[in-house]
C-alpha angles and dihedrals in degrees: 000000000000114000109221103152137047088239093056089051091048090050092052093048094050098048091043091053088052095050092042094049090048091053092049091047095048091047088055092044095053110109139178107264092026119121120233086239092061090048092049090050091052089055092047092055089053091051090048093050089060091046090246128139128225105256098211089048096047093041106037107010091249111184097241142031096254136020106250112184121182131199111319091015107104099190145335096042113177116233111243140180089222093057103086114187115238137197109284097013116155103230130187121192118187116190122189127163147169123231125176092343096312126111134204137175137202142155147172143193122219141164114248113228120329116006095239093154096046097244096141097090090058091049091049096048090049092048095043096045091051089054091051093047092051092047089057096049122100138131113304097024117131115250091218092054089060089049085052091052095047091050095042093051093046088053091051088056092048099255143106138231133239103243100197097051118081147176115246149192112279135182119086091032138006098263123031143151124329085052101174115051091162129192093236134046118268102196096206092057107100095170116126133203111262125223115249094021127122121231139169107230111197136179124215108188123174145187098218116349132080100184133047117222127195123244124227091266087077092236118052118087129204136178117274090227097035123241127106135304129201125197132192124180140182133181110227142181112228117227137169087271135022109348121251108247103224095185096049090123085084086074089218093163099037 
């Protein structure tokens, strides 16, 4: 959305702080032996305590408050009482919500407990690439150039990007224009980031796959060639200089 008034800015700051805090608390709450359903219920209670509503549930009827993807799941994992968290699991939590007519989105991947499967390099690459991408965004920058940066940095780290998952505009709804802030360069895309707009920037960094495919449950996405995928996402306000990270309460880079 385009921010034109102080009240709009305050609305975006407030909902972004809520989703950021929820993500941070859910990450800290995740324990070995816990089900993803239990973790999701905890996140749902936090959102409710702020008067916020789960965006995927409100918008798409998603069967959970947050998307919780484990190991080979790339995105949109459904919380389940049968999915029990184990030592060394690669977990992604994606929290988005609506509060007072404003919407915000953030997510992060992490390793639970000891990194016995060596997922940390993939997690670090995703997190660091997102930081670099955001640092390079300002009004007038081509969306395609940021996609090129993300893919180039992934390759440098020995990884690939998922090409059919993307960042997006956010604010008055969960997904707005620009709809495809992709993790690679589309040369024909001449669109530029606009000052005073709010967007969700997200990385999808993978070990083997380049396309996410949907499972029969109609939600869960996995890589087309297997392997693992990490995602990190922040909602930002674009300026003439370095963007303002609205979801910084998630403590992603602390």
